[in-house]
C-alpha positions, 0 to 999 in steps of 0.5 A, a space after each residue: 687599172 680599170 675598176 669597172 666595166 663602164 665606158 667613157 666618163 663613168 669609168 673608174 680607173 687608176 693610172 699609175 705612171 712609172 718614172 725613170 730615176 737617174 742622177 740627172 732626173 734627181 738633180 744630183 749628177 753633180 754630187 755624184 761626180 764630186 769634182 771641181 770645175 765645169 759646174 760640178 760641186 767642189 767638195 773641197 769647200 764648205 760652200 760646195 759641200 753645202 750645195 751638194 747637201 742641199 741637192 741631196 736633200 732635194 733628191 731625197 724629198 723627191 724620192 719620199 714624195 714618189 714613195 708616198 704616191 706609190 704607197 697610196 696607189 698600192 693601198 687603193 689597189 689592195 683595198 679593191 683586190 680584197 673587195 673583189 676577192 670577198 665578192 668572189 667568195 660570196 658568189 662562190 658560196 651562193 652558187 654552191 648553195 644553189 647547186 649542192 642541195 641537201 638531198 635529205 632535205 629535198 627528199 623530205 620536202 618531196 615526201 611531204 608534198 606527196 603526202 599533202 597531195 595524197 591527203 587532198 585526194 582522199 579528202 575530196 574522195 570522202 567529201 564526194 562519197 558523203 554527198 553521194 550518201 546524202 543523195 541516196 537518202 533523199 531518193 
């Protein structure tokens, strides 16, 4: 699983390898067969039962180790998934705020701008008229 778009050594990734679990891979195939002879556990003796118990304990420890590793990987993926989901929500909200403008607010801003422009033109006109009046007095 790749966590960013970078390539090469800067790339963040998590590799989760599966493992085929069989009685042989866990070392308990002898315990499964449970008969004497040909290297299998002899469940009719205390020594054979202890050996089978040890093999099963080792297999259980191996399974718990695998479970721990998978649980840790699952936790990392879930944290990343939650983070990505939150970033997506923030981006959705931001884009919605940009696209879905409040028409009443934008109309009021447009009207205020138009009023400011009109007042500016009127002020310039009055100032120009005052200058013209002063010039006529001086003539």
